[in-house]
C-alpha positions in Angstrom: 5.5 2.1 15.0 6.7 3.7 11.8 4.7 5.8 9.5 4.2 5.8 5.8 6.2 8.3 3.7 4.1 11.4 3.6 3.9 11.5 -0.2 2.7 7.9 -0.3 0.1 8.5 2.4 -1.0 11.7 0.6 -1.6 9.7 -2.6 -3.5 7.0 -0.8 -5.7 9.6 1.0 -6.3 11.5 -2.3 -7.4 8.2 -3.9 -9.5 7.4 -0.8 -7.9 4.0 -0.4 -5.7 4.5 2.7 -7.9 2.3 4.8 -8.1 -0.4 2.2 -4.4 -0.3 1.7 -3.8 -0.7 5.4 -6.2 -3.6 5.8 -4.6 -5.5 2.9 -1.1 -4.8 4.1 -1.8 -5.9 7.6 -3.6 -9.0 6.4 -0.8 -10.1 4.1 2.0 -9.3 6.5 0.7 -9.7 10.0 4.3 -10.0 11.3 5.0 -6.5 10.0 1.7 -5.1 11.1 1.8 -1.3 11.2 5.6 -1.4 10.6 6.0 0.4 7.3 9.7 0.9 7.3 10.7 -1.7 4.7 7.8 -0.9 2.4 8.7 2.8 2.4 12.2 2.2 1.1 10.8 2.5 -2.4 11.3 5.8 -4.2 8.4 5.4 -6.6 4.8 5.2 -5.5 4.1 2.5 -8.2 6.8 0.3 -6.7 5.5 0.8 -3.2 2.0 -0.3 -4.2 3.4 -3.2 -6.2 5.3 -4.5 -3.2 2.6 -3.9 -0.6 0.7 -7.1 -1.1 -0.4 -9.6 -3.7 -3.1 -7.7 -5.5 -5.1 -10.7 -6.6 -5.4 -11.8 -3.0 -7.2 -8.6 -2.1 -11.0 -7.9 -2.3 -10.2 -5.1 -4.8 -8.2 -7.2 -7.2 -5.5 -6.6 -9.7 -7.1 -4.0 -11.9 -8.0 -1.8 -8.9 -4.4 -1.7 -7.5 -2.9 -1.4 -10.9 -4.9 1.8 -11.4 -3.9 3.1 -8.0 -0.2 2.3 -8.7 -0.3 4.7 -11.7 -1.3 7.7 -9.6 
């Protein structure tokens, strides 16, 4: 199992959304469950959040993840 980039994990923890992010990622991509290698290829946090899952398919919705992506 691979881990998230430390800087991405830190931002998710600071925003108190790491658990929500993991649940949505694992739900949208069960075949990649807990394998974060490809998603961590992004240099920018905003691109990482954008590519993590389809925001409107999450309980939090588009506005929530858009705000998180701007951290």
